[in-house]
C-alpha positions as CSV (number, residue, x, y, z in Angstrom):
1,M,-29.1,-2.3,30.2
2,R,-26.6,-4.6,28.5
3,R,-22.9,-3.8,29.0
4,C,-20.2,-4.4,26.4
5,A,-17.0,-6.2,27.2
6,V,-14.0,-3.9,27.3
7,N,-10.7,-5.3,26.1
8,E,-7.2,-4.1,25.5
9,V,-6.3,-3.3,21.8
10,R,-2.8,-4.0,20.7
11,F,-0.9,-3.3,17.5
12,D,2.4,-5.3,17.6
13,A,5.0,-4.4,15.0
14,V,2.4,-3.6,12.4
15,H,3.5,-2.8,8.9
16,Y,1.0,-1.7,6.2
17,C,1.4,-0.2,2.7
18,Y,-1.4,1.1,0.5
19,P,-1.5,-1.1,-2.6
20,P,-0.6,0.4,-5.9
21,D,-3.5,2.3,-7.5
22,R,-5.0,1.9,-10.9
23,T,-2.8,4.6,-12.4
24,G,0.3,2.5,-11.6
25,A,1.5,4.8,-8.8
26,A,3.8,2.9,-6.4
27,S,2.5,1.6,-3.1
28,R,2.9,3.9,-0.1
29,K,4.0,2.9,3.4
30,V,1.6,4.0,6.1
31,F,2.9,2.1,9.2
32,S,6.3,0.6,9.7
33,G,6.7,-1.3,13.0
34,L,3.8,0.4,14.7
35,T,3.5,-0.9,18.3
36,I,0.8,0.5,20.6
37,R,-1.4,-0.7,23.4
38,L,-4.8,0.9,24.0
39,E,-6.0,0.1,27.5
40,P,-9.7,0.0,28.7
41,G,-10.9,3.0,30.6
42,N,-8.7,5.5,28.9
43,M,-9.6,8.0,26.2
44,Y,-7.4,8.4,23.1
45,A,-7.4,11.0,20.3
46,M,-5.8,10.5,16.9
47,T,-4.9,13.6,15.0
48,G,-2.8,14.2,11.9
49,P,-2.9,15.5,8.3
50,N,-5.1,14.1,5.5
51,G,-3.5,10.8,4.3
52,G,-1.7,10.3,7.6
53,G,-3.2,6.9,8.4
54,K,-6.0,7.7,10.8
55,S,-8.7,5.9,8.8
56,T,-6.2,3.0,8.0
57,F,-5.6,2.6,11.7
58,T,-9.3,2.3,12.4
59,R,-9.8,-0.1,9.5
60,L,-7.0,-2.3,10.8
61,M,-8.5,-2.2,14.3
62,A,-11.9,-3.2,12.9
63,G,-10.5,-6.1,10.9
64,I,-11.6,-4.6,7.6
65,I,-8.0,-4.7,6.4
66,H,-5.1,-6.7,7.7
67,P,-1.5,-5.7,8.3
68,D,1.2,-6.8,5.8
69,E,3.3,-7.8,8.9
70,G,2.7,-7.8,12.6
71,A,-0.5,-8.4,14.5
72,V,-3.6,-6.5,15.7
73,S,-5.3,-8.1,18.7
74,I,-8.3,-7.3,20.8
75,G,-8.5,-8.9,24.2
76,G,-5.5,-11.0,23.4
77,R,-7.2,-12.5,20.3
78,D,-5.7,-11.8,16.8
79,I,-8.3,-10.1,14.7
80,K,-7.4,-12.4,11.8
81,A,-8.6,-15.4,13.8
């Protein structure tokens, strides 16, 4: 059985705004200075209302989208690298 490496996930002063939509609605701030450290071996739960940023958090962590400011790193390596 092959084991996956387990690394710390860090959000350091992350800012992210949804871009304006096609209707011309203004951009909406999702995270403003979010700083969090997720340590290996722990379990975390993310709860909140629809549109609260749960999926955006996951997309940032996966590198699908990038923060407007700040950094997201896994195992000490910036996901943008």
